[in-house]
C-alpha positions in Angstrom: -45.5 -156.4 -150.8 -48.7 -158.3 -150.1 -47.8 -158.7 -146.4 -47.3 -154.9 -146.2 -50.7 -154.3 -147.8 -52.4 -156.8 -145.5 -50.7 -155.2 -142.5 -52.0 -151.7 -143.5 -55.5 -153.1 -143.9 -55.3 -154.7 -140.5 -54.1 -151.6 -138.8 -56.8 -149.6 -140.6 -59.5 -151.9 -139.4 -58.2 -151.8 -135.8 -58.2 -147.9 -135.9 -61.7 -147.8 -137.3 -62.9 -150.2 -134.6 -61.3 -148.0 -131.9 -62.8 -144.8 -133.3 -66.2 -146.5 -133.7 -66.1 -147.7 -130.0 -65.2 -144.1 -128.9 -68.1 -142.7 -130.9 -70.6 -145.2 -129.5 -69.6 -144.2 -126.0 -70.2 -140.5 -126.6 -73.6 -139.0 -125.9 -74.8 -137.3 -129.0 -76.9 -134.1 -128.6 -79.3 -133.8 -131.4 -79.9 -130.5 -132.9 -83.0 -129.8 -135.0 -82.5 -129.5 -138.7 -83.2 -126.1 -140.1 -85.1 -125.7 -143.3 -83.2 -122.8 -144.8 -85.9 -122.2 -147.4 -88.4 -121.2 -144.7 -86.2 -118.7 -142.9 -87.2 -115.1 -143.6 -84.2 -112.9 -143.1 -86.4 -109.8 -143.1 -87.9 -110.8 -139.7 -84.4 -111.2 -138.3 -83.4 -107.8 -139.6 -86.6 -106.3 -138.0 -85.5 -107.8 -134.7 -82.0 -106.5 -135.2 -83.3 -103.0 -135.9 -85.4 -103.1 -132.8 -82.4 -104.1 -130.7 -80.4 -101.4 -132.3 -83.0 -98.8 -131.5 -83.0 -100.0 -127.8 -79.2 -99.6 -127.7 -78.5 -103.3 -127.5 -75.8 -103.2 -130.1 -74.2 -106.6 -129.3 -77.5 -108.3 -129.5 -78.4 -106.4 -132.7 -75.1 -107.5 -134.2 -75.9 -111.1 -133.5 -79.4 -110.7 -135.1 -77.9 -109.1 -138.2 -75.3 -111.8 -138.5 -78.0 -114.5 -138.2 -80.0 -112.8 -141.0 -76.9 -112.5 -143.2 -76.4 -116.2 -143.1 -79.5 -116.4 -145.3 -78.9 -113.2 -147.3 -75.2 -112.6 -147.7 -75.5 -109.8 -150.2 -77.7 -107.5 -148.2 -75.5 -104.4 -148.3 -77.8 -102.4 -146.0 -77.7 -105.1 -143.3 -73.9 -105.4 -143.7 -73.7 -101.6 -143.2 -76.0 -101.8 -140.1 -73.8 -104.6 -138.7 -70.7 -102.4 -139.2 -72.5 -99.6 -137.4 -73.3 -101.9 -134.4 -69.6 -102.9 -134.1 -68.7 -99.2 -134.5 -70.9 -98.4 -131.6 -69.3 -101.1 -129.4 -65.8 -99.8 -130.3 -64.8 -102.9 -132.3 -62.9 -101.3 -135.2 -61.8 -104.6 -136.8 -65.3 -106.0 -137.1 -66.7 -102.6 -138.0 -64.2 -102.2 -140.7 -64.7 -105.7 -142.0 -68.4 -105.3 -142.4 -68.2 -101.8 -143.7 -65.8 -103.0 -146.4 -68.2 -105.9 -147.3 -71.2 -103.5 -147.4 -69.4 -101.3 -149.9 -68.3 -104.3 -152.0 -71.9 -105.6 -152.0 -73.4 -102.3 -153.2 -73.8 -99.9 -150.3 -73.4 -96.5 -152.0 -74.4 -93.7 -149.5 -70.9 -92.4 -149.2 -71.9 -89.0 -147.8 -73.7 -90.6 -145.0 -70.9 -93.1 -144.2 -68.4 -90.2 -143.7 -70.6 -88.4 -141.1 -72.4 -91.4 -139.5 -71.9 -91.0 -135.7 -72.2 -94.7 -135.3 -68.5 -94.8 -136.3 -67.4 -92.1 -133.8 -65.7 -94.6 -131.4 -63.7 -96.2 -134.3 -63.4 -93.3 -136.7 -59.7 -92.8 -136.0 -58.7 -96.5 -136.2 -56.6 -97.6 -139.1 -59.3 -100.0 -140.4 -61.9 -97.3 -140.7 -59.5 -94.6 -141.9 -58.3 -96.9 -144.7 -61.9 -97.3 -145.9 -62.8 -93.6 -145.5 -59.7 -92.7 -147.5 -61.1 -94.7 -150.5 -64.5 -93.1 -150.4 
């Protein structure tokens, strides 16, 4: 039993040594650390709103997603993200974020049902399922 234990330890040390050698030979690209306490999601949402107004819906979606990393319960931004994906015709993502917006407190049901941002995806099963519950 002792021999088996020693053999396992020896094999482990060899594996660790090989992995360490591989890691030392890999060029590491440093990324700056982000101080999440200094990020203002409102500035990201303002940029997203500007991109949305300009018709850059994919870029607006990226900006909303970045802001939501720091503010996951912002139902208005989740709704706007769902609208961006609706405008690009991505019914799965549009439905995903619309559902999250509703779960997190977005309550303007009358607007949701007539919002033209969902016209491209309105007939999809994802959106119809959500509309059917409103």
